[in-house]
C-alpha positions as CSV (number, residue, x, y, z in Angstrom):
1,X,7.5,-31.2,-6.1
2,X,5.2,-29.7,-3.5
3,X,3.8,-26.3,-4.3
4,X,3.8,-23.9,-1.2
5,X,1.8,-20.6,-0.4
6,X,3.9,-17.5,-0.2
7,X,2.9,-14.3,1.3
8,X,4.8,-11.0,0.4
9,X,4.0,-7.8,2.0
10,X,4.0,-5.1,-0.3
11,X,5.3,-1.6,1.0
12,X,2.5,0.9,1.6
13,X,0.2,-1.8,-0.1
14,X,-1.5,-5.2,0.1
15,X,-0.2,-8.5,1.0
16,X,0.4,-10.5,-2.3
17,X,-0.7,-14.2,-1.6
18,X,0.7,-16.8,-4.2
19,X,-1.3,-19.9,-4.3
20,X,-2.4,-22.7,-3.7
21,X,-4.6,-21.3,-1.0
22,X,-8.3,-21.0,-0.4
23,X,-9.2,-17.5,0.7
24,X,-12.6,-17.3,2.6
25,X,-14.5,-14.0,3.1
26,X,-16.5,-13.0,6.1
27,X,-19.7,-14.3,4.3
28,X,-18.2,-17.5,3.7
29,X,-17.6,-17.3,0.2
30,X,-14.4,-19.1,-0.8
31,X,-12.1,-18.2,-3.4
32,X,-9.5,-21.2,-4.9
33,X,-6.1,-19.8,-5.9
34,X,-4.3,-22.3,-7.7
35,X,-0.4,-22.9,-7.9
36,X,1.0,-20.0,-10.2
37,X,-1.8,-17.6,-9.4
38,X,-1.8,-14.6,-7.0
39,X,-4.6,-12.6,-4.9
40,X,-3.9,-9.4,-3.0
41,X,-5.4,-8.9,0.5
42,X,-6.1,-5.4,2.0
43,X,-4.0,-4.1,4.9
44,X,-5.4,-0.4,4.8
45,X,-8.9,-1.5,6.1
46,X,-10.8,0.5,3.5
47,X,-11.2,-2.0,0.7
48,X,-14.9,-2.4,-0.7
49,X,-13.8,-5.9,-1.6
50,X,-12.5,-7.1,1.6
51,X,-10.6,-9.3,2.2
52,X,-9.2,-8.7,-1.3
53,X,-7.4,-5.4,-2.1
54,X,-9.2,-2.8,-4.5
55,X,-6.5,-0.3,-4.6
56,X,-8.0,2.2,-2.1
57,X,-4.6,2.3,-0.5
58,X,-3.1,4.4,-3.2
59,X,-5.6,7.2,-2.3
60,X,-6.2,7.2,1.4
61,X,-2.7,7.8,2.5
62,X,-2.1,4.1,3.8
63,X,1.5,3.6,5.0
64,X,3.2,0.4,6.1
65,X,4.5,0.3,9.6
66,X,8.4,0.5,9.8
């Protein structure tokens, strides 16, 4: 069976990305996410760990588009 990557939008929060996938940040650092594991990617723009979510959306008033 082939494993596929799945991206789920969390209401008023980040994107949940289920591996397998490789995520590369702006500095070129790659993070391998194997099948069965997940990462959360920032949508609010305020995370200090971009592209990954650090939970800042909970305190900065971020709301998802309708």
